[in-house]
N, C-alpha and C positions, 0 to 999 in steps of 0.2 A: 687589452680587453679581448677576451675570447668568448664568443657566444655560441650556443649550440641550438639544435632543433628543440631540445627540451626547454631552453630559455624562451624561444619563440612561442612554444606552446603555453608556457606560463604567462607570457605577456598577453596572448590572445584571450586566455581565460580571465585574466585580471580585467581586461577591457570589457569582456562580457559581463562580469560582475558589476562594473561601473554602469554599464548600460541598463542593467537589471534593477538599479536603485529606483524604487518607486517614488522617492521624494524628488527625483530629478525632473525638472520641467522647464519650459520656456527656453531662454537663451542658453542655460546650462546644458539642457538636453541637446539642443542643436550643436553646441560646442563638442559634446561627447560623441555625437553621431559623426561629426566631421573628423574628430580624432580617430574614431573607429574605421572610417573609410580610408584614411591615410594609413593606419596600421595594417589593415587587411591588404591594401595595395602593396605595401612593402613586403608583407608576409608572403603574398602570392609570388613576388619576384624571388624572394629567398628560397622558397620551395621549388620554383622552376629551376633556379640555379643548382640547387642540390640534386634535383632530378637529372639535370644535364651531366653533372659530375659523376653521379652513379651510373648512368648509361655509358659514359666514356670509360669508367673503370671496368664495367662488364665487357665492353668491346675490347678493351686492352687484355683482359683475362682470357677472352675467347678468340683472340686474333690467331689467324693461321700463319701469317707472315711475321716472324720475329723482328724484322727490320722496319715494321710499320712505325711511323713517328706520329705523335699526337701534338697538338698545339700546347705550348708550355703553360698557358693559362689554365689548362685542365688539371695540372698537377699530377700527371701520370708520368712516372719515370720508368726507364727500362729496367 
């Protein structure tokens, strides 16, 4: 399974639509709010991780020293 930022965007908008349901009330509304908080927390971390990878890629492309090594977890190869 491979997810993209577009998938994340779609999940966030789907959650927004669920929250916007005017028939949602009481425990169902509380459950949906809790789900939204969890989803946005995970989304925030995914976005932060993507930002880190992007910054590392930019740093690799801009580096002055061709022998600079980056941590393997960043996925930047020579």
